[in-house]
C-alpha positions as CSV (number, residue, x, y, z in Angstrom):
1,M,0.1,-0.1,0.3
2,D,1.6,3.4,-1.2
3,L,1.5,6.5,1.3
4,F,-1.7,8.2,-0.7
5,D,-3.6,4.7,-0.5
6,K,-2.4,5.0,3.4
7,A,-3.7,8.8,3.3
8,A,-6.8,8.2,2.0
9,K,-7.5,5.1,4.4
10,V,-6.9,7.6,6.9
11,A,-9.4,10.1,6.0
12,Q,-11.9,7.6,5.2
13,D,-11.8,6.0,9.2
14,V,-11.8,9.7,10.4
15,G,-14.6,10.4,8.1
16,E,-16.4,7.2,10.0
17,T,-15.3,8.3,13.1
18,V,-16.8,11.4,13.0
19,V,-20.1,10.2,11.4
20,N,-20.3,7.4,14.3
21,S,-19.5,10.5,17.4
22,A,-22.4,12.6,16.0
23,K,-24.8,9.6,16.0
24,S,-23.8,9.4,19.7
25,V,-23.8,13.2,20.4
26,G,-27.6,13.4,18.5
27,D,-29.0,10.4,20.8
28,Y,-27.7,12.3,23.7
29,L,-29.5,15.7,22.6
30,K,-32.8,13.9,22.5
31,F,-32.4,12.1,25.2
32,T,-31.0,15.4,27.5
33,N,-34.2,17.8,25.7
34,S,-36.9,15.2,26.6
35,D,-35.6,15.5,30.3
36,Q,-35.2,19.2,30.7
37,R,-38.8,19.1,28.7
38,D,-40.0,16.6,31.6
39,Y,-38.1,18.8,34.6
40,A,-39.6,21.9,32.8
41,G,-43.2,20.7,32.7
42,L,-42.9,19.3,36.7
43,K,-41.4,22.6,37.9
44,V,-44.5,24.2,35.9
45,Q,-46.9,21.6,38.1
46,L,-45.1,22.6,41.2
47,D,-45.8,26.6,40.7
48,K,-49.6,25.5,39.9
49,V,-49.5,23.4,43.4
50,N,-47.8,25.5,45.3
51,K,-50.4,28.7,44.4
52,E,-53.3,26.4,45.2
53,L,-52.1,25.8,48.5
54,E,-51.0,29.7,48.7
55,T,-55.8,30.3,48.3
56,Y,-56.2,27.7,51.6
57,Y,-52.8,29.3,53.1
58,A,-54.4,33.1,53.0
59,Q,-58.1,31.7,53.7
60,I,-56.6,30.2,56.7
61,G,-54.9,33.1,57.3
62,K,-58.3,35.3,57.2
63,R,-60.0,32.8,59.5
64,Y,-57.5,33.2,61.7
65,V,-57.3,37.0,61.6
66,D,-61.7,36.7,62.1
67,Y,-61.0,35.1,65.2
68,V,-58.5,37.0,67.5
69,K,-61.0,40.4,66.4
70,A,-64.0,38.2,67.1
71,P,-65.5,38.1,70.8
72,A,-64.4,35.4,73.0
73,S,-67.8,33.6,72.5
74,Q,-67.5,33.0,69.1
75,G,-66.1,29.6,69.9
76,S,-62.6,27.4,68.7
77,F,-60.7,28.3,65.7
78,N,-61.0,25.2,62.9
79,V,-59.9,24.9,60.1
80,D,-60.4,21.0,59.2
81,D,-62.4,21.5,56.2
82,L,-59.5,23.6,53.9
83,L,-56.5,20.9,56.2
84,D,-59.1,18.6,54.7
85,Q,-59.4,19.6,51.4
86,M,-55.2,20.8,50.9
87,E,-54.2,17.2,51.9
88,S,-54.1,16.1,48.4
89,L,-52.7,19.1,47.2
90,M,-50.1,18.5,49.6
91,E,-49.6,14.7,48.7
92,L,-49.3,16.1,45.2
93,K,-46.8,18.4,45.7
94,A,-44.6,15.7,47.9
95,E,-44.8,13.8,45.0
96,T,-43.5,16.4,42.6
97,E,-41.3,17.4,44.3
98,Q,-39.9,13.8,44.6
99,K,-40.4,13.4,40.6
100,I,-37.9,16.7,40.3
101,A,-35.3,15.4,42.4
102,E,-35.3,12.2,40.2
103,K,-35.3,14.2,37.6
104,E,-32.4,16.5,38.1
105,Q,-30.7,13.3,38.9
106,S,-31.1,12.0,35.9
107,I,-30.1,14.9,34.1
108,R,-27.0,15.2,36.2
109,D,-26.3,11.5,35.4
110,A,-26.7,12.6,31.4
111,E,-24.3,15.6,31.7
112,K,-21.9,13.0,33.0
113,E,-22.6,10.2,30.5
114,K,-22.1,13.5,28.1
115,A,-18.5,13.6,29.4
116,R,-17.5,10.1,29.4
117,L,-19.0,9.7,26.0
118,K,-16.7,13.0,25.0
119,A,-14.3,11.3,26.7
120,L,-14.4,8.6,25.2
121,E,-14.6,9.7,21.5
122,R,-11.8,11.5,22.0
123,F,-9.5,8.5,23.1
124,E,-10.7,6.7,20.2
125,R,-9.7,9.4,18.0
126,E,-6.2,10.3,19.5
127,K,-5.8,6.1,19.1
128,K,-7.0,5.9,15.4
129,R,-4.6,9.2,14.8
130,L,-1.8,7.4,16.4
131,E,-2.4,4.0,14.7
132,D,-2.4,5.4,11.6
133,A,0.9,7.6,11.6
134,L,2.2,4.4,13.6
135,R,1.0,2.5,9.9
136,M,2.5,5.1,7.8
137,D,6.1,5.3,10.2
138,I,5.6,8.3,11.0
139,I,6.5,7.6,15.1
140,S,8.0,4.7,16.9
141,V,6.1,1.4,19.0
142,E,7.7,3.4,21.8
143,E,6.2,6.9,21.1
144,Y,2.7,4.9,19.9
145,N,2.7,3.1,23.5
146,E,3.8,6.5,25.4
147,K,1.1,8.5,23.6
148,V,-2.0,6.0,23.6
149,F,-1.0,5.5,27.6
150,I,-1.0,9.3,28.5
151,A,-4.7,9.2,26.3
152,Q,-5.6,6.2,27.9
153,K,-4.7,8.0,31.6
154,K,-6.6,11.0,30.1
155,Y,-10.1,9.2,29.6
156,E,-9.9,7.2,32.8
157,N,-9.5,10.0,35.0
158,Y,-12.2,12.5,32.7
159,E,-14.2,13.5,35.3
160,T,-11.4,14.4,37.6
161,L,-10.0,16.5,34.5
162,R,-12.9,17.9,33.5
163,K,-13.1,18.8,37.3
164,Y,-9.7,20.6,37.3
165,D,-11.3,22.8,33.8
166,M,-14.1,24.0,36.2
167,Q,-11.5,24.8,38.8
168,L,-9.5,26.9,36.3
169,N,-12.9,28.6,34.5
170,M,-13.9,29.5,37.9
171,Q,-10.9,30.6,38.7
172,I,-10.4,28.4,41.8
173,I,-6.6,27.4,40.7
174,T,-4.3,29.0,38.3
175,K,-3.0,28.2,35.0
176,E,0.1,27.0,36.7
177,E,-1.7,24.9,39.6
178,Y,-4.0,23.7,36.7
179,D,-1.0,22.4,34.7
180,A,0.8,20.7,37.7
181,K,-2.5,18.9,38.9
182,V,-2.9,17.4,35.4
183,N,0.5,16.2,35.0
184,E,0.4,14.9,38.1
185,L,-2.3,13.2,37.4
186,L,-1.2,11.7,33.9
187,K,2.0,10.6,35.4
């Protein structure tokens, strides 16, 4: 196989990798958009329930004010009828809050999975690029092994590296601290 054929094969392989990556990202976005839509719907439902509960709380408050202002002979303060009416709303509120918490966790899990897939795709692209360079005698076996080892470490520690990136972006650590942490992690 001459150099032109090798280069053509590399281009074809890279194209296939890009197509597969795009499909993975598309599947992820479809899932994430659905979760985001469900989450927004749950938040709207919770707001609606809270507004309904506020009307009951206002009625309870009004009854209490009327009770306090009324002569002592009027009797006891009673809101049992309102509390009974509120019971189903309180249960719905608790259920909705639980669903929101579950959906938030699902979204966080999806974000972690997205980061993992992205790190895996980067690793696969780098490994493929290095394999092509090795096949074309651009790098030695030793260089290949060293660079694949580093790429593998980046993938295995993608979450830690992502946290370092976030710390740097939030200016919690300096660029020098970031570089030192990354170098230490990839040893």
